[in-house]
C-alpha positions, 0 to 999 in steps of 0.5 A: 561548408557542405555543397547544396545538394548534399544529403543529412541523414536523420533519425527519428525515434518514436517516443516510448509507449509507457504502460502501468498496469496492477497485478492482481488488482487495484482495490486493496485491504489491509495485509494484501499487497498490489504489483504495479509493472511498467512496460515500455515499448520499444523495451530497452535503454529506459530508466523509470521515476515514479509518482505517486500523486504528482510526487517522485518516490524513491523507486528506479525498477520497473516495479513497485509494491503497493500496500493498504497504505499506499493508495493513491494515484501513481504514473511512471515516466520511462526516460533515456540514457539521453534524456531525450525520449521520456514519456509518461504512462496514464494515471493508475489509480490504486486504492482501498476496499471498503469492507464492514471486517476487522482484519488481523494476521498472521493468524496463527502468529506469536503474540506479534500481530496487526489488526486493521478496519476501514474508518470512515474519515470524512476528511483528512484532518480529522483524527479519530481514535481506535482501542484494542482490548485482548482477553484471554480464554477465560475473559481476564483484561491482558492488553488495551491500547488506544491508537490513533486513526487518520486514514481509511485503513490503519495498521495497528500493530500488537507486540505481545510476543514473550508476554503472553502464552500459547493459547486461544484470545479474543480482540476487541475493537472499540471506536473513540466513543467507547462502542464496540466495532467488531471482535476476532479471535486468534491463536498464539503458538510461539 
């Protein structure tokens, strides 16, 4: 039992300050990434819980690499080992950059590459199609495939490694109605 007048020392640690930053920027294009980095003051003894659009995502480090397929609103929560001093960062919105450019990478390539183009999707339930046709340097069609597109940038993978020779080829991208959207050249060097 304590006597009246005994002193008790109480230490109150301030809640951490959690900051979420993006490098190089937060408007993405296909083939590019942005690194989200969490910093905490004070800086020791914290674990991280990342969320995209309010849903926990698997990552426990202080950074996260995001592609154009991962656009959304990000937060990170810093928690001490005891779970008492938790704090969440302000929301950071990672979005895509709208452009009418067709992206094809890598170029040159070995016959395997990715094509992407911004699709103006008006709602999340709208499913559209794009068609990729590839022609050789003589104009002969050597490949054609239809891809479902359901968001701004869809990554359309083309796998022709070992099926085509070294040389120059041309991609024609068409919408689901057969209208030409864009075209691009590429070089295969295996």
